[in-house]
C-alpha positions as CSV (number, residue, x, y, z in Angstrom):
1,M,113.0,-185.8,-175.1
2,I,115.1,-185.3,-171.9
3,K,114.6,-188.4,-169.7
4,I,115.9,-188.7,-166.2
5,L,116.3,-192.2,-164.7
6,C,116.7,-192.4,-161.0
7,V,116.2,-194.5,-157.9
8,G,113.5,-193.8,-155.3
9,K,110.7,-191.2,-154.9
10,I,111.1,-187.7,-153.5
11,K,109.3,-187.4,-150.2
12,E,110.1,-183.7,-149.1
13,N,107.4,-181.3,-150.5
14,Y,110.1,-178.4,-151.0
15,L,112.2,-180.7,-153.3
16,K,108.9,-181.7,-155.2
17,E,108.1,-178.2,-155.8
18,M,111.5,-177.4,-157.0
19,I,111.7,-180.2,-159.4
20,N,108.2,-179.5,-160.9
21,D,109.2,-175.9,-161.2
22,Y,112.3,-176.9,-163.4
23,V,110.3,-179.6,-165.3
24,K,107.7,-176.9,-166.2
25,R,110.5,-174.3,-167.2
26,I,112.4,-176.9,-169.3
27,S,109.1,-178.0,-171.0
28,K,109.0,-174.7,-173.0
29,Y,112.1,-176.1,-174.8
30,M,111.9,-180.0,-174.5
31,L,109.5,-182.6,-173.1
32,V,111.0,-183.9,-169.7
33,S,110.2,-187.4,-168.2
34,I,111.2,-188.5,-164.8
35,V,111.3,-192.3,-164.3
36,E,111.4,-193.1,-160.7
37,L,112.5,-196.8,-160.2
38,K,111.9,-198.6,-157.1
39,D,114.3,-198.0,-154.2
40,N,115.6,-201.3,-153.2
41,P,117.9,-202.0,-150.2
42,I,119.8,-204.6,-152.3
43,H,122.2,-202.7,-154.5
44,E,122.3,-205.3,-157.1
45,K,118.4,-205.1,-157.7
46,E,118.7,-201.3,-158.0
47,I,121.3,-201.6,-160.5
48,A,119.5,-204.2,-162.6
49,S,116.2,-202.1,-162.6
50,L,118.3,-199.3,-163.9
51,S,119.9,-201.5,-166.5
52,A,116.6,-202.7,-167.8
53,A,115.4,-199.1,-168.1
54,I,118.2,-197.9,-170.3
55,K,117.5,-197.8,-173.9
56,R,120.4,-198.2,-176.2
57,S,118.7,-196.0,-178.8
58,D,119.0,-193.0,-176.5
59,Y,122.0,-190.9,-175.8
60,N,122.7,-192.0,-172.3
61,I,124.5,-189.7,-169.9
62,A,125.6,-191.3,-166.5
63,L,126.0,-188.9,-163.5
64,D,128.9,-190.3,-161.6
65,L,131.6,-189.0,-159.3
66,K,134.5,-190.3,-161.7
67,G,133.1,-188.6,-164.7
68,E,134.1,-185.6,-166.7
69,K,133.6,-182.2,-165.1
70,L,132.0,-179.5,-167.1
71,N,131.0,-176.0,-166.6
72,S,127.5,-174.8,-167.5
73,E,128.6,-173.7,-171.1
74,E,130.2,-177.1,-171.8
75,F,127.3,-178.8,-170.5
76,A,125.0,-176.8,-172.7
77,K,127.2,-177.8,-175.8
78,V,126.9,-181.4,-175.1
79,I,123.1,-181.1,-175.0
80,E,122.9,-178.9,-178.1
81,K,125.3,-181.3,-180.2
82,T,123.5,-184.4,-178.9
83,L,120.2,-183.2,-179.9
84,I,121.3,-182.8,-183.4
85,I,122.1,-186.5,-183.7
86,N,119.7,-187.9,-181.1
87,S,116.4,-186.5,-180.0
88,N,116.4,-188.4,-176.7
89,I,118.8,-187.9,-173.9
90,T,118.6,-189.9,-170.8
91,F,120.4,-188.9,-167.6
92,I,121.1,-191.7,-165.2
93,I,121.2,-191.0,-161.5
94,G,122.4,-194.1,-159.7
95,P,121.8,-195.3,-156.2
96,S,123.9,-194.1,-153.4
97,E,126.5,-196.8,-153.8
98,G,127.0,-195.4,-157.3
99,L,126.8,-197.1,-160.9
100,N,128.6,-200.2,-162.0
101,K,130.7,-200.9,-165.0
102,E,127.7,-202.5,-166.7
103,I,125.7,-199.4,-166.6
104,L,128.5,-197.0,-167.4
105,D,129.3,-199.1,-170.5
106,K,125.7,-198.6,-171.8
107,C,126.4,-194.6,-171.5
108,S,127.7,-192.4,-174.3
109,K,129.0,-189.9,-171.7
110,V,129.7,-189.9,-167.9
111,I,129.6,-186.6,-166.1
112,S,130.4,-185.4,-162.7
113,F,128.7,-182.3,-161.4
114,S,131.1,-182.2,-158.2
115,D,133.4,-184.3,-156.1
116,L,130.7,-183.5,-153.4
117,T,128.0,-186.0,-152.4
118,F,124.4,-184.7,-152.6
119,P,121.1,-186.1,-151.4
120,H,119.3,-187.7,-154.4
121,G,116.3,-185.3,-154.2
122,L,118.6,-182.2,-154.1
123,F,120.7,-183.4,-156.9
124,R,117.8,-184.1,-159.1
125,G,116.8,-180.4,-158.6
126,I,120.4,-179.4,-159.4
127,L,120.4,-181.6,-162.6
128,L,117.0,-180.0,-163.8
129,E,118.4,-176.4,-163.0
130,Q,121.4,-177.2,-165.2
131,I,119.4,-178.6,-167.9
132,Y,117.1,-175.5,-167.9
133,R,120.2,-173.2,-167.9
134,A,121.7,-175.1,-170.8
135,F,118.4,-174.4,-172.8
136,K,118.8,-170.8,-171.8
137,I,122.3,-170.8,-173.0
138,I,121.7,-172.6,-176.2
139,N,118.7,-170.2,-177.1
140,N,121.0,-167.1,-176.3
141,E,118.5,-166.0,-173.6
142,T,119.5,-164.2,-170.4
143,Y,119.4,-166.1,-167.2
144,H,120.3,-164.9,-163.7
145,K,123.8,-166.0,-162.7
């Protein structure tokens, strides 16, 4: 299972449609679950709810600006190799202030998609698109570049 832990709900319909489209595409390969935690104006409460939702038994991947940068093929290899040893991968998207050391320490890997800052809803779509692309690469299927 692929699980995405994130803070806040998506309000914009066009982002919801994009997210739902990629969830549907990925479900051909793997079950996907998006866990939306309550958006809290107090950063420490957001971090506490994220921390409580992280299962140590999953392969946890934090998405953080300070993480390792990968291209799509490298990202696909991470997913492929991980699924051999653990059937549950959890991607953690933190609040706008970022993830703290406590959460990063619970993660097996920390990845950065860019030095740019993205709105959360858009980034969720970007993550799902890259997960879908990874499964296409893993399965040797063509996908528009």
